[in-house]
C-alpha positions, 0 to 999 in steps of 0.5 A: 543932442551936442553937437562939437567940431575940434581938431583930431588927435591921435588918440583918435586915429582908430575911430576914424578908421573905424568910422570910414571903414565902416561908411565906405563899405555902406556908401562906395559899393555902389559904383565901385563894386565890393571887391575893390571895396574890400581890396581897398580897405584891405591894403592898409591905404583907409589907415595911412591916409588918416594917420597922415591927415590926422593933423590937418583934421577936423571931427565933428562929435555928436554928445562925445562921439566921433560922428564924421571928419573932414581934412583940409590941405590947402583950398582943397578939402581931401576928404569931408565923411560922416559915417553913415549912421548920422546921415541926414542929420545937417553934421555933414552940412555943419561940417563943411561948413566950419571947413568953408569959413575957415580955409575961405579966411586964407583962400579966395576959391576953394576945390574938393572932388568926388565920384562922380557916381556918387550921387548923393554926395553929388546933390550934396555938394552942389546944394550947396554953392559947389560947382563942376570943374571938370572929371576926369577917369580916375585910374586907381578907382576905375570911375571917374572924378569930379572935380569941385569947385567954390569961390568966396562969396558964391551962393549958399555960403557964409561970410562975413562972420570970424573963424568959429575956431580960435588959438584960444579954443579948438572947440566949437560946439553947435546945437544940431537939427532934429532929425526930423528937421533934415526929414525934406532934406537929402545928402550927407 
C-alpha cells in the first residue's frame, strides 16, 4: 500500500465530506447519540467546514484514495480524521507526525481538541506525547471537550528533521506499515 500526504484540492471536497460523515457516524454516535449525529450531518456543517478549510487541509492517501485528512490553523490542529475503515494501519500516526513537523517549524506549542468521551482518540493523542491542558463543557454537543497541548521537543515528537513539504514538492510518500505490524496498537 502506497501512502502519500498532499495539500487538498477543491476537487477533494465531496470525497472528504463523505469520509467525514462515515467516520462521524461510526465513531461519534456512541457518545453523542444517533439523533445528535444525524442532526449535525443534516445541518450541512460538515460540508461547510470542509469547503471553508480546503486551503488549510492536508490529505493522506492510500493507493491514490483519500484515507483521512487534517486541518490546521496557526498552532492549532482543528481536525485530524482517518476514515473509520482505515483505523489501525498507522495512518493517523503518520498524518499527526506530518502536522507536528509542519507546525513545530513555526510554533513552540501546539493544541487540539477532542471530545472527552472519545476514549480511542484521546488515548491515541496521549500515546503520542500530547497532554491534557483543559477540559470544558461544549454547549453545542452537550459533552466535555479536552484541549490537548504539545510543546516542541517533548517526547513522542520527531525533532531535528526538515519538514517533508517544501515549496517545490507538495506531496510526500511513505511506505505504509502493514496491518500486522500495527496489530499491537490501538488508536486511529
